C-alpha positions in Angstrom: 38.0 43.3 26.7 39.4 45.9 28.3 39.5 48.8 25.6 42.7 50.3 26.1 44.5 47.0 25.1 42.0 46.9 21.6 44.5 48.3 18.5 44.4 51.4 17.0 44.6 52.9 13.9 47.4 55.9 13.2 44.7 58.2 12.5 42.5 57.0 15.7 45.2 57.5 18.4 46.3 61.2 16.5 42.5 62.4 16.9 42.2 60.5 20.2 45.7 62.8 21.0 44.2 66.0 19.6 40.6 65.2 22.0 43.0 65.1 24.8 45.0 67.9 23.9 41.6 70.4 23.4 40.1 68.8 26.4 43.2 69.9 28.5 43.6 73.6 27.3 40.3 73.7 28.0 40.4 73.2 31.3 43.0 75.4 31.6 40.7 78.3 30.4 37.5 76.6 32.1 38.7 74.9 34.8 40.0 75.5 38.5 42.8 77.1 36.9 41.9 79.9 34.6 44.6 80.8 33.0 42.6 84.1 31.5 42.5 86.2 34.6 46.0 86.6 34.2 46.2 87.9 30.6 44.1 91.0 30.1 45.6 93.2 33.0 49.3 93.3 31.4 47.5 93.9 27.7 44.9 96.2 28.6 48.5 97.8 30.5 50.9 97.9 27.5 48.2 98.9 24.8 47.5 101.9 27.0 50.5 103.0 28.1 52.0 102.9 24.2 49.3 105.7 23.3 48.8 107.1 26.6 51.2 106.9 29.1 51.8 105.4 32.6 49.0 107.1 34.6 46.3 106.1 32.1 47.5 102.6 31.5 47.5 101.9 35.1 44.1 102.9 35.5 43.2 100.7 32.9 45.2 97.8 33.7 43.8 97.7 37.6 40.3 98.7 36.3 40.4 95.6 34.2 41.8 93.1 36.6 38.9 94.3 38.9 36.6 93.7 36.3 37.7 90.2 36.2 36.7 89.8 40.0 33.2 91.2 39.7 32.4 89.3 36.5 33.7 86.0 37.7 32.0 86.8 41.3 29.0 87.9 39.6 28.9 83.7 37.4 29.6 82.5 40.8 33.1 81.0 39.6 35.9 80.7 41.7 37.6 84.1 42.8 40.9 82.7 44.3 43.1 83.3 40.7 41.4 86.1 39.4 41.9 87.7 43.2 45.8 86.8 42.9 45.3 88.7 39.4 43.9 91.9 41.1 46.5 91.5 43.5 49.5 91.1 41.2 48.4 94.1 39.3 48.0 96.2 42.5 51.6 95.7 42.9 53.3 95.9 39.4 51.0 99.4 39.2 52.1 100.7 42.3 55.6 99.8 41.4 55.5 101.1 38.3 53.8 104.8 39.6 56.3 104.7 42.9 59.2 104.3 40.3 57.5 107.0 37.5 58.5 103.8 35.2 56.4 102.2 33.0 59.5 99.5 33.0 58.6 99.1 36.2 55.0 97.5 35.8 57.0 94.3 35.4 59.6 94.1 37.9 57.2 92.1 40.1 57.1 89.4 37.4 60.8 89.7 36.5 61.4 88.5 40.6 58.1 85.8 40.9 60.2 84.6 37.5 63.1 84.3 38.6 62.2 82.7 41.3 60.2 80.5 39.6 63.2 79.2 37.7 66.0 79.0 40.9 62.5 76.8 42.6 62.0 74.4 39.3 66.0 73.6 39.4 66.0 73.4 43.2 62.8 71.0 43.0 64.6 69.0 39.9 67.9 68.3 41.7 66.1 67.4 44.7 64.3 64.8 42.1 60.6 66.0 43.5 60.1 67.5 39.9 57.9 70.9 39.4 55.9 69.7 36.6 54.5 66.6 39.1 53.7 69.0 41.8 51.8 71.2 39.3 50.0 68.0 37.9 49.0 67.0 41.3 47.7 70.3 42.0 45.5 70.4 39.2 44.5 66.7 39.1 44.6 65.4 42.7 46.5 62.2 41.9 48.5 61.0 44.5 51.7 62.6 45.2 53.3 59.3 45.9 52.2 57.7 42.3 54.8 60.6 40.6 57.7 59.5 42.6 57.3 56.2 41.8 60.5 55.0 39.8 59.3 54.6 36.7 57.1 57.3 36.3 59.3 60.2 37.8 62.0 60.1 35.0 59.1 61.4 32.7 57.9 64.5 35.0 61.9 65.1 35.5 62.2 65.3 32.0 59.7 67.6 31.3 60.7 69.6 34.4 64.1 70.6 33.2 62.2 71.4 29.8 59.9 74.0 31.9 63.6 74.8 33.3 64.9 76.0 30.4 62.1 77.7 29.1 62.0 79.8 32.2 65.2 80.9 33.0 65.4 82.0 29.1 62.2 83.9 29.1 63.0 85.8 32.2 66.7 86.0 31.6 66.0 87.9 28.4 63.1 89.9 30.2 65.7 91.1 32.6 67.6 92.3 29.9 65.6 94.4 28.2 64.5 96.0 31.7 68.5 96.9 31.9 68.3 98.9 28.9 64.8 100.6 30.0 63.6 99.1 26.4 59.8 99.4 27.7 57.9 98.8 24.6 60.2 95.6 23.9 60.0 94.3 27.4 56.1 94.4 27.2 56.0 92.7 23.6 58.3 90.1 24.6 56.1 90.1 28.1 53.2 89.1 25.8 54.8 86.7 23.3 56.7 84.7 25.6 53.6 84.9 28.2 50.7 82.5 27.7 51.0 82.1 23.9 54.5 80.8 24.8 53.3 78.9 27.9 50.3 77.2 25.7 53.2 76.1 23.5 55.1 74.7 26.3 52.0 73.0 27.8 51.2 71.2 24.8 55.1 70.1 24.1 54.8 68.6 27.8 52.1 66.8 27.0 53.0 65.4 24.0 56.2 64.3 25.4 55.4 63.5 28.7 53.0 61.0 27.6 55.4 59.5 25.1 58.2 59.3 28.0 55.1 57.5 30.3 54.8 55.2 27.7 58.5 54.2 27.2 58.6 53.6 31.0 55.8 51.2 31.4 54.9 52.1 34.6 51.4 51.6 36.6 48.5 53.9 36.1 47.4 56.0 38.8 44.4 53.2 39.4 46.8 50.7 39.2 49.2 52.4 41.7 46.6 53.3 44.5 45.2 49.0 43.5 48.9 47.7 44.3 48.6 46.3 40.6 52.1 44.5 40.2 53.7 44.4 36.6 53.3 44.4 34.1 50.8 47.8 34.2 48.9 49.0 31.4 50.3 52.4 32.1 48.4 55.5 32.8 45.6 55.9 29.8 45.1 59.6 29.9 46.4 63.0 31.5 50.2 63.6 32.2 
């Protein structure tokens, strides 16, 4: 008997979902896409800038990014995202020093956030939802599965949720930047950074799993095997 067909109690379902979410979040911080690489440098810059000014903040922020690269190198980890974080921090520091403005440290991120928002909206309008692409990059599932008529709507809903989040976050930060409110901008950057993104990721996973279940589409395995409906559906992951 297939274990996926076995009835589960509400408590078992709840525990299973918690384990899935924990596994997803653990993968974010220990897997190929290590989000911790992008957290430390901005936090270091904000903290030092508030107490010692722009130049010390630039030195500490850049130094923390270099330290992350060296740490991952010594541990034999992938350097792609650490190097990307170093490059982003270097660009932000150069822009801030050039403009002689601490707020300008966040300008590259604001531009990136704007482009991301626009990209998500365009991707959604083209019916190639953004969240499907991010899932494909992380999981390596066949990209054609995401476009299956009983799979795509779940990712499209999740992607519009992401568009709303990035639009609101970027719009708020642009307004603070226009007011030259560096401290408030830094706080907003931290709060709406990975803390808020983790909430978004959890919501995406929970709601996405629900939407996939409602659509009664095929699992990745069933899609690859060409199984005809009725389908069991994707057991884990989104």
